[in-house]
N, C-alpha and C positions, 0 to 999 in steps of 0.2 A: 652532389651524386652529378648532375649535368657536367658539371664542370670537370670531375674527372672523366666522364665520360670522353669529351673534346679534348680533353689532353691525350687519353688513350688512342684518339685518330689521329691527331697531330702525329703523334709517337711513329703510329704505324704507317703513315704517309711520308714521314721522315726517312723510315727504314725501306720502306720500297719506293723513294727516290735513289737511295743510296743502293742498294741492289740493282737496280736498274740501272743506273753510273757506272759500279763496278763491271757486270755485264757486258755493258757495250765496250767498255775498257779494254775488254778479256778478250772479248772477242774480237775487236782490230789488232791487240798483239798477235794472238793465233791467226788469223789470216795473211798477216803479213810477216811476221818471225820467220827464218827458216829454220828455228830450233826449235818453233812448238810443232812436232809431227803430226798433223790433226789434217786428215783430210774431207775438203767438202766439196760435193758435187755443183756441177756451174752449170747452167741452161742448160740442162738434159741427160748431161754427161755426167755417169758416173765412174768411179774410179773403181780399176778393173786388175784382177791380178790372176797369175798360175792357182789352179785348185789344190793346192797344198794343204795337208791336215797341220792342225797348230800343231807344234813340235815344242814339248814341253823342257828340252835340254838346250841348255846354253851351246853357244854356236861362234865358231872363228871366225875374225872379218876374214871373207873370201868374195871376190866377185860374183855377183848374182848374176847372171843373163840372161832375159828371158826377151822374146820374138809375139812380137802382139800383131794378127794381120786380120785385116778386113778387103775383103771382094766385093766392088761396087760396080753396076754399072752405071754409064753417061750415055744420057737419048741427044740432051743439046748442049756442047760445050757452054758455061756461064762464061759470062763478060768478069767476073772475079771469083774463083774461089778462096775463102781465108780459110785455112785450117788455122784450130788454136789448138797446142799441146802442152802439156804437164807431165813428168815424170818422175819418179822418185827411182834414182837421184838424177841419173843422165839419159838422155834420149838421143838416138839418131831415126830418121827416114829413109824411106825407101818406099818409090813410087814407081809403080814395075819393073825392079831389079837398078834403078838407077838411085843416085843419093841424091837429096834435094841438101842445098846450103841450108845450114839454119845459124843463128844469131848468135852471138859468144856466149856459150852458156856454162854450169861447171854443178858439180855436187849441193856446193853452197847454196845457189841460185835456183835451185827446182821449183820453189815457187813462182818465179817469175815465169808467165807465160810464154812459149815459143811460135810464133805466128808467119808463116809463109802462106804465099797467095800460090797455089798451083795450078790456076786455071791454064799457063800457057803450058803447061807438060802432060793436059788432060786433050782425048781428042774422041768421037764416039767409038762407045765399045765398051770390053770388058777393061776393070783396073784392078790391081791388087795394091795394096800400099801396107807395108811393114815398117813396124816402129819396133825399135829395137829399147827398150830401158836396163840400165845396170846399175845395181845398187850392194853397198859394198858392205855396209851394217844394216841387211836387212830384206824383205819380200820386196823387187821390181813390181810398181804398180803404174797403170797410165791413166790419166784422163786427158781426153780428146775431141773435138769437133768441131765439123764444118755444113754450117746450118744451110748454104746454100745448094751442098750435094745430100742435105739429108744425112748424114753419118754422125753417128755420135757413140761415144764409148759406152758400149752392155756386154751382154752376155752373148751378144750375136757374134762377138770376137770369135777367132783361132788363139789357141798360143804352141807356142813351143819353149823346151827348157836347153834343146838338144839343137839349135840352128836350124830347125826344118824340119827334124827326121821325124819325129812325130807331131802330130794335132792334137790338141785335144781345144773343150770349150772354155773358156773365159768366165770364172766367176767375180761376184762383187768383190771389191776390200774388205767393206763390210761382212759378206757370209765368212763367220765360224765354221770347221770341220773338226769338231771335235777328237778328241782322242781317246781311243775305249776307253781310259783308267777313268775319265768324268761318268762316266756309266756302269763301271763294272759292280758298284753299289747299289741295291735297289732304292726307287726314289724316295722323298719323307717319310710322306704318308704309310707305306709298306711299313717302314722303321716304326711310326708308331703303332702301326696296329702290330706289328711283335708283342709291344710292351704296354698293350694298352691296359691288360690290368693292374700293373704297376703304376702307370700314369694316372689312373682311377682311382687309388688308394691314396696317390700325392695330392690329387684334387681334394679327396674328402678329408684329408689331412688339414688343407690349407682352408678349408672351408669351415672345417673345427675352428681350426685358429684364429680364424677372422670374428664368428660368431662368439665363440665362447673366452677366448685368453684374452682379445683386443678388444671386448666389452667389457671383461671383467679385469683389465691392465692393474687398476690398485690394487686387488687382490694377488696378482702373477706377479709385478713390477721388482718385489723384492728378490724374487725367485730367478728370473732369467733378466740379467741388469744385462745393458749393453757389455762392459767391462767383460761379464764372464761368458758371453755369447763370442765375444774374440777373442777369450782365451780357448772356447770349445774350437772357435775356425784355428787357430794356430796347432792346438794338437790335432786336429784332422790334416792339415795342410803336412803336420810332420810326420805321420802315420803313411801319408799318401809319397812324401818324399821318401823313406825309408825303402818303400817298394818298389818307388822307380829306380830308386839308386842301381837296388838288385837285377830289377829285372830288363831294365831301360834298356837296348843294345847301344853301344858307344857311337856306331854311327849313324843314330837318328839325329836330326834335327838340321837346321840352314847352313850347311857348307862349316860343318864340323873340323873336318880334316886342315880347313885354312885357319881357323880360329888356335887350334892345338899349335899348330905352324906357327902360328905368332907367339902364341906361352912359350914356344921352345926357347925361338928368336932368342927373345929379351931374357928367358933365365941362362941360355948358355950365354951371351954376348954382353950381357950387362947393360945393354943400352935400348932405347925405343927405335927401331926403323923408321925410314923415309919412308913413304908412301912405292917411292920404285926401287926398293932395293929386293924384290923379288917374290914377296908373297903376295897373293891375290886379295889378303884381308888387310895387308899393311898399312891401309889408307887411314883407320879405323884409328879414334882415339887411344891413347893406350893404359888410363887407370885399371880398367878390367885386368888387364893384359900382365900387367904391372902386379896387380895383387894376386895372379893367378902365377906367375912365376915364381914371385915369392915363395907361395908354397909348396909350389914343385921343385924347386931347391932345396927346401926342408926336406921334402918326403924323399925324394931320389938315391936313390943305394939303398935304403933300408925299404921300401916298399915295391912291389912289382909297378911295373910301368902300366896296364892295364888299372888297375886298383889304386893307383896314384891319381891316374884321370879321371876315374869314378867320384874322389876326393875331390877332384876339384870342381867336380858340377854340385857340389855344396852351397857354393858359393851364389849360383843364381838362386839352386832354390831359400837360398838365406834372402836374396832380395826379394824372392815374388811375397815370403812371408812378412816382413817386413811393409808390402803394400797393404796388407789385413789391419799393418799396428796405424798405418797411414791412413786408413779411410775411418776406421773407428775414432782416430783424434779428429778425422776433420768433421765428422758427423756431432762427434761432443764438442766440437768448438761454434758449430754453425748453428746447433738445435739443443744450448743447454738444459732449458728445463722440458724439453721433450724427449721424451726417452722410447717413444715407441717410436720414433721417428730417427735416434739414434740404432735403434734395435735395424730398422728396414734399411739404415743408408750402410749400417756396418756388414749387413748381407750381402748386400748388393757390390759392395767394393771389395768383399773377401770372395765372393764366386765371380768375378769376370771369366769369363772362359779361358780368355787370351793370358791371361796372365799365371792358368795352368801350366799350358804346354809351353809356352817361352822357356819358362824358367824351367825346364827337365832337361834344359842342355847345352854345351857351351857357345858363347855367344857375351857381344856386351849390351844388348838389349835391357835384361835386367835391370843392370847395376844404373845404366843410366835411366830407366825407366823410372827407378829406386830415388835417385837423388833429383829428378826432374818434379814427382810426386811431392817429395821433399819442401822442395821450395815451391810450389803450389799450396803447399798447406799452409810454408811460414804465411803466403801472402794473403791465405783468407784468416790466420789467424789476427792480420795484421788487421785486416779491414773490418774485422769483426770485434774486435777488441779497440779501434779508432786508435788518434794521435796521442790521447794522453799516457795510453796505456804502451806504447812505441819507445823502448830505447833503441841506442847503438847497440847495446847488446844483441835485440834481434836483428838491427840493420847488417852486423857482421855475421850475424848466424846465416843469413839468409843469403849473404856475399859468397858466402864457404858452401853454402848449398848446391848456388847456382854454378860455382868455379869447377865444383865435384861434377856436376854433370857435364860441364863444357868439357872436361878432363873426361868422359865417359863417352861421349857419343858428341860430334858436330851439331845434332840435327837439334842438341840443347840451346843454339842458338835462338830457336822461336822463342825460350823464355826469355829472353832480355826485352824484346818489347812488350810483354806482360809484366814484364819487373817494373818497366818505365811507366805502363799503364799505371800500375798498381800505386804509384808516388806521385802521379799527375791526378791523378781522379780522386785520391780517396786523403790526400795531404794538401786539399786547397784552402786557397786565403792566404791573403797578406803576412797574417801574426805566423804561420807556419811555414811561410815559403824557405826563411835560412834555416829553417829544422828539414824541412825536406831536399835544399840542396845538399846536407851535413850528412843525412843517412844517405843518400842515392850515391852521392861521392863515396860512403864508408862500403858499402854493398858491391859495387862495380871495382874498387877499389880492391877487394878482397879477391874478389871471382877473378879479376887478373891476375895475382898474385900466384892464384893457386894455377890458373889454365894458362896464364897468358904465354909462358916458355914454350909451348909447343906450338899453337900456333905464329907467333913470333920466329920460332925455327923453320918451320913450315915456308914463315913467308919469305924468310934469307935464303933457303934452301932451294927451295922449289917456284918461288918467285906466286905465292900464292898461298892464304890462309889455309884454306883447304881443297882436298882432293877428293874427287867422286872415285867409288871403286868400276866407274862404267866411264870413266876419262882416258886418255891417251897416256898422259902424266901415271898411271901405276906400273907403263910396259905390258899392260893386257888389255887387248882389241876384243872383245865379244860382244855378242848381241843374243835378244832373245824375242821369239814369236811376241805381237806379231807383229812388232818394228816400227808401227806408224799407231793413231786413232783416229776414227770414225764420230762421228756426231752420236749412235746409237750407245757408245761407249758410256757415254755422259749422262744420256736420257733413260735407257732402260735399267730394269731390275727386277728379278724375279729366279733367275736359275739357282743364287744361294736357296732358296726356297722348295725345289722339286730334286735339284742332283748340286748339292754343294760344294763337292769338290772337284776341285781348281773351277769353282764356278767364276772364278776370277779371267779366267781366260774371255770372257763378254762384256765387263765392265768394272768401273771403276767403283759401283755402288753396290754389286753383288760382290766384287772384291774384300769388301771394309767390312761387310756383314758377316761373310762366313769367315774370314780370317779373327773377327772381332768375338762372336759366339762360338765358333770350333774352331777346327784346325782345317781350316779346308784347303790350306797347299799344303797337307800331309808332311809339316814340318818340310818342305823341302824335298820332301823324295819322292820320285817317279814310281813310289813302292806303299805300302800299306803299312804303317806302324803299328805298333802291338795296341792302341785305343778300343775303348766297346764302344762299336760303329754304331750299334743299334741304339745305344743313349746319346752318341754324342753327335751324329745328325739329326736325330729328333728334337735338341737344343733347338736347330733351326726354325722349326714353328716356335716351342717352347718359350724362344725369346721374345717372340712377337709382344706379349705385354709391357716387358721392360722396355721395350724399346718405342714402343706408343708412350711410356710414361715419361721416358727422356724426353720425346716429342712436346710432351706436353708440359713437362720443365721449362721447354725452351720458353714455348709460349707465355707461362708464368711469365718467368721474367721478362720479358718484351713489354708485358703489360704493367707489373707492377716494380719492374726493374730493382729488385731486392742487392744490395750490393756484391753479396758474395756469388749470387746466380749472374749478373752481371761480368763478374770476372772468370766464373767456369764458361760463359757462353764465349766469351770474347779470346779465352785459352782454345776452346773447340774449336770457334771457326780460322784463328792462324794457322793449328797443326791442320787441319783438314784442306784449309786453303796452299798449305806447303806441300800435302801427298797431292792435291788437286795440278800442282806446278811443275812436281815431280814426275807426276803420271804422263804428262804430254812431252816435256821436253828428253823424256829417258822411255820413249814409249818401248819398254818392254812387261810382260804380265808381273812379274815381282816386284814393282817398284810400288804396286798399291796393296799395302799390308797393313792392317789395322795395328799391329804390334809397334809399330812407328807411335800410336799414340798411348803406351803404355804408363807414360808418364802422368796423362790425363784423367785416370780412374778415378781422384778422389769429386774432379769435376763432372766424369759424368753420373759417379754414385751422387751429388749431391742433387742433379739435375734430376733423376729419376728419383730422387725422395724428394723432391719438391712437385712431380708430376705425381705420384703415389698420393701424395697429400692432398690434390685438389680432383682426384680421382675417385677417391675415395668419400669425399662430400659427395658424388653424385648420389642419388638414392637406388639408381639400375645398380652402382657399381657395390655400393653395401650389400646388395643379395648374390 
């Protein structure tokens, strides 16, 4: 017992040190790299900006010019008055109407401070300091301090967007002025109050199941098996899908017209476009669009155009249904002798809200999520079965799934280190090294044969393997608010629990929570899709126990290190780290969506199941 405690403490200490080292490395990169658009206060000065309301629309790249003004009085001229300024992205300085010569700077050197001694330009009396900031890809912001004159950028500054015709008070860049749509709907607690009779009945039902059904599992286990539960969920999914195919407008979804444009291009030209061929979504990997284009060509001419598009939505709906199947098979693999845990895990995987809404409309995310989840399931299955039962066929199947995921969306590259980790961690030992090399080669050769042609073509014709939708290579230059990040975006959380609609504008964790447990971005619309908002918004609170179970499962994995749990935690860490990186280098509110984690549903379900198993052993939780 004592040895286990010491081992656990050592593991925790190592993990803390690794996190500390990783955090320090990330901070140093964020602080120095111009591509990491994060604004930190310095020496008492705050970043300030014009008090614009948060704009949810994408905006074309055009120079925004803001003038920041500060009046100050000098009684005694100091021997030295060092002014330090940073502007996002370019700045000019005028003192009393005269331009000051500045060191060479540019939009890519915005983190380098501009330092000027203005003592020689001063004399006793009143002075006016004007600093103009220009930004092509976002909101101009300013940080400035001059300690000898006691001047710091703060809300006492005046700002103008029309070269001084009108002046208003500056606001801190960290201040968010939300658009009206974020609070059109009542807060979550009002939604829950409206439906409290329904939720009371649900609570009574769950309580009954916990104390009667689970307590007498041996009596009921033959009636509700995990396999039958899986079929019940699939039937419910089918009914919902048929309803939404008929009733849900074709315009609902994240850029549906752009995804349809891609499908039509492939269908009419019988080729996959390059990222710079004229479509805003042409940078996406092509598998979904190739499949949809094939269906379109078969149906075109014999079915009305609008109905063809509705039929094409069956593809993402089918992918969403397969997530239920993969979740069920994952639980059956990890808990072969624990039917009750299979039931819990299948329910958790089958009812993830983000899978429901993202599968209702056009886009490659559901197909990518399906093959990513399948790849992770095959890794989990390999871990569970062990080396002796892992065959060349399994390695080939894993490679095919990985290749299809890569051909569905470039974010599937995040699976590559997971698969490498799978082989290195769970096929250890001198006696299996040769098999490990053979299996891994088969896996990655198969993946390259399936998806390699697309990425090699990008490299040859575009000089890069992958083109992001925000890059200039797509010929679409645009940006969204906020166009920068502040420290609060990474440490604050709570708006997703009160006003979850577009709570993504407040920070990373609000964005991930509100798009994981509900449609917090309204499917990309600046309007309200036809959802049942009483129940949808209530889920922000109802999901808290499951979230707590996931966190408990992560702690359980850190302590007991079950191989499947380690794989699940590693996967989620890689994906969230990737989302965090994108959140920093592409500082627009829509970069943090939980749907990017769609392929990790089996991992979340597995961790939640571990967590509920631990919590149910607690005597307070049992009641």
